[in-house]
N, C-alpha and C positions, 0 to 999 in steps of 0.2 A: 444629578445623573450625568456621568461623564460622556462626552461625545466621542464617537469612534471615527477614525479616519475613513474616508470613502475609498472603496475598492475600484481600481481602474477596470475598464472593460477587458483589457488583456489579462489582468489577474483573475477576473471572474471566469473567463474562458479557461484559464489554466486550472483553476479550482474544479471546474466541471470536468475537465480532462482527467485530473487526478482522481476524482470521485468515480468516473467511469472506469478507469483502470482498476481501481480498488474493487469495484463491483464485479468486473470480469474475473479478477483473481479470486474473489469470494465464490463466484459461481463455479469455477474450476475446482476449488477446494471442496465445495458441497458435493459436486459430482464424484470426486475421488473418495470422499467419506461414505457416500451412499454405495459406491462400488466396493468399498472395503467390507461392508456388512450386508451382503446380499441376502435378503430374506430374514435377517435378524433384527433389523431396526424397525421402529415404529413408523408406519406409513405417514401418520400425521406429523410427526417430528421431522421426517425426511422431506415432506412437502412444504412445511412451514418456512424453511429457509429460502427456497426458490420463490415462494409466493412473496415474501418480504423483499427479496432482491428485485423482483419484477416491479413492485410498487416504487422502490427506490430508483430503479432504472428510469421509470417514467419521469420522476422528478428531476433526475440528472439530465436527461435528454431535453426536457423542457427548459431547464435553467441554461443549458449550453446554447440552445437555439435562441433564447432571448438575449444572452450575452453576445452572441455572434452578430446580432443585428446592430449593436452599438458601434459608434465610430471608434476606431483604435483597437477593436477586438482581435484583429489579426496580428498585432504587434507581438514580438517575442517578449514574454514575461519570464523573468528568472526570480524565483522567490524560494528561499530555503523552507522546507516543510516545518522545521522547528519554529520558524517565525510565525507560521499559522497556528501552531500549538500554543505558543506564548500568547498570541492575540485572542484565541478562543478561551483559554483557561485563566489567563492572568497570572500564571505561575512563572517564576523567574527561570525559564528554560534558557540555557546558554546558546548563543548563536554560534553555529559551527559552519565552516566552509564546506562545500560539497565533498571535497576530497576527504576531509577529516570525518564527516558524517559517514562516508562510504567505509572508511577504515573501522570506525566504531561499529557500524552495522555488520560488516563482515566478521569482525571479532566476536560479536555477540551471537551471531548465527552459527559460527563455527563452534563456539563454546557450548551452545545449547545442543547442537547435533552430537558433539563429543560426549556430553553428559548423558544424553538420551541413549546413545549406542552402548555406552558402558553400563548403564542401568539395565539394559536388556541383555546383559551377560556377554557383550561383545568383547573381543580381545582389544588390547591397547592399539595394535596396528590397525585393526578394522575401524576403531573409533577415530583414529587419526585420518584414515582415508575418507570416512564419512564427513568429518569436519572439513577436510580440504575440498570435497565435492560441494558442500554447502557454501563455503566461502567463494568458490568459483561460480556457483549459481547466482549469488548476490552480485558479484562483479559483472557477470554477463547481463543480468537484469539492468544494472546501472548503465552499462554500455549501450544496451539496446533501447532503453526507455528514458534515460537520464535527461537528454536534451528535450524530448517531447514533454516530459513532466516538469520542466523548469528547474532541473537540478544542475 
């Protein structure tokens, strides 16, 4: 059995911060999805997501509290998210610098928004506007959260 490298307290705190941010985004997405189908969705299905998110939130808050008690937990940790993916899955995921990862993410988000808008019978101009807004949203998210999330 292969040994894994130990995670520093700062990296553990960073991982808890990233997981908390992901849970907050998931909660907002679930709220938006439920608001999009008022009275049409199954109550059980609409409540299952928030219930699971609450359970996960308790685990993330507990892990963050434990990590923050360790010496060195307040140090700034910068770790590319793809390094975490490579470590978890063992897949040969390429290492990308933060700026390159931002460009790739913006491009993929803009392309997906463009394709979705065109599939919904939007005009070419409308699809380009939607793609630009999506790319701007990714850039804004990176600018607002990048440092805090160790990007």
